[in-house]
N, C-alpha and C positions, 0 to 999 in steps of 0.2 A: 504494500499499499504506500509506501514513502514515496517513491517517484511518482506514482499518480495524484496522492494526496497532495504533493508540494505544488504540482502543476495546477490542480483544481484551486488550492490555497492562494496561488498567485493571481490566478485569473480573477479569483473572490476581491483580493485585496488591491489590485490595480485600480479599478473604479474608487475604491475608499480612499486611496492616496489621493487621486485626481480631484475628487469631490469634495474633499476634507475642507472645512471651513475653519481658518485659523482661530477665529473668535473662539470657537467650543474648546481650543487647546489651553484656554486660561486656565491656571493653576488651581482650579476648583478641588481637587483632592489632594492637594499637596499637604494641607494642615491636618486632614484627617488622618488618626491613627490607623494603624495596620489592620487591627481586627475589623474597624468600621469600614475598610475598603473593602476588605475580604467578604464580609457580611454583605455589604452593598453589592458586589460583583457574582456572588454565589448563585442567587436566583435566574440571572441571565444566562449562565454557565448551563445550568439546569434545564432552563427554557430551551436554549440551543442544543443541546444534546438530547432531550424529550423530543424536540422536533425531526432530528435525526432518526431516533429510534422507532417513533412513529412510520416516519416514512420507510425505513427498511422493512418494519415488520407487515407494513401494508402491502409491500410489493409481492406480485404472485411468485416470482422467483424464491422468493424468502422460504426457507426451511428450518424448523426449530432444530438446533443444534449445528447450525452454519457456522464454519470458522474461517479463520486462514483467509486466503486470497478471495474466496466467495464472499464473506462478511464485508470485508473492506472493499471491495469492487460495490456492492450495494452501499455502503456509506458514501464512496465516493460520488456515486450517482444521486443520492439524496441529498447532496449540499445546495444544488440550484433551487429545490424546492423550500430550502429553510436559508436562503440568503438574506432575507430581511430580518430575522432574529439573530444570526451569526452577525451582520454588521453591527446591530445594536450592541451585542455583547463588546465587539472588539473596539468600538466608537466610545462605550462606557468605560471598557478598560484604559483607553487612552486618557480619557477626561480624569479618571482616577489617579493613572500612575506615569502620566505624560505621554506626550505625543511618540508613537511608534511602540508603546509598550503592548498595546492590542494584537498588533500584527506579529510581535514577536511572542507573545502568551499563546495566540492562534497556530502559528507555525511549530511551536516547541510543545509546551506542556499539553495542550489541550488536544492537538493532532496524535500526540503520543499515548495518551490516554482515553481517546474516543473508541477504540473498537472495544475495550474493555467495559467501559460505561454503557456503549450501546448493548453490548452483550448482556450485562447485568439487568439493564433496564427490561430488556426484551424477555428475559428469564421470568421477572416477577409479574409482567403483565399477561402471561398466558397460562 
């Protein structure tokens, strides 16, 4: 999934970089304690992951117990349907942690943990 995810993520982030309004990047979250920032971003991360999990589980090609490349492929294909919620998560992350932090989070920790998080959500809904 790594290469495909990076390609999809890049296509998702390029419009964000071009469309970003620099007035939104004002130091809104800099004075906020780390715990408060984490609490503010957590529902957005959960919402984005839930969207992807719902989209994957609704795909007629999905089978319970899908793993590895099969699940990764379905996750990658679900990204366009969840682009709005993913953009909100990335933009909010930028506002809380500074410009570019959302992209770094999305391309790193978020994508790294996404297959596991989606797999767990699908197991609990079935």
